[in-house]
C-alpha positions in Angstrom: 60.5 108.5 40.6 64.5 110.5 40.3 64.1 113.5 39.1 67.0 116.2 38.7 66.2 119.9 39.9 69.1 122.4 39.4 71.9 119.3 39.3 71.0 117.7 41.7 69.4 114.4 41.9 66.1 114.2 44.2 63.6 111.8 44.6 59.4 112.5 44.5 56.4 110.3 43.9 55.1 108.5 40.6 52.5 110.7 39.1 54.7 114.4 39.6 53.8 117.1 38.7 57.0 120.7 37.5 54.2 122.3 40.5 56.3 119.6 42.9 60.0 119.6 41.8 59.4 124.3 42.6 57.8 123.6 45.5 60.5 121.4 46.5 63.5 124.1 46.3 60.9 127.9 47.0 57.6 128.7 47.8 56.9 131.7 45.6 55.4 131.7 42.7 56.5 135.0 41.1 59.8 135.5 40.0 60.4 132.3 39.1 61.3 130.4 35.9 61.3 126.4 34.6 62.9 124.7 32.4 62.1 120.5 32.0 64.6 118.7 29.5 65.8 121.9 27.9 61.4 122.9 27.0 60.2 125.9 29.5 57.3 125.7 31.2 54.7 128.5 31.5 53.5 129.2 34.7 50.0 127.6 34.0 50.8 124.6 33.0 53.0 123.5 36.5 50.8 121.9 37.8 49.0 120.1 34.5 53.1 119.1 33.4 53.6 115.6 34.1 57.6 114.7 35.5 59.5 111.3 34.0 61.8 109.0 35.9 65.5 111.6 34.9 63.8 113.8 33.5 66.6 117.4 33.8 64.4 120.4 35.6 65.9 123.7 36.0 64.5 126.0 38.2 65.3 129.6 38.5 64.6 132.7 40.5 64.9 136.1 39.8 66.9 138.4 42.2 66.7 142.0 43.2 70.0 143.4 43.8 72.4 145.9 43.2 
């Protein structure tokens, strides 16, 4: 299935979840926020939130610096 992650089309297996999408970008599990089709998905539901064809996923990571 094709989804858009952070503006880039990507191919994911059928049945992929939000957790799969996050792992395509980062191995981090803390300091990461995710929205699917403009709706925030809480960390506790990443493994159980399925993605569908053409979903738009935004993965944001916290950055420290100064």
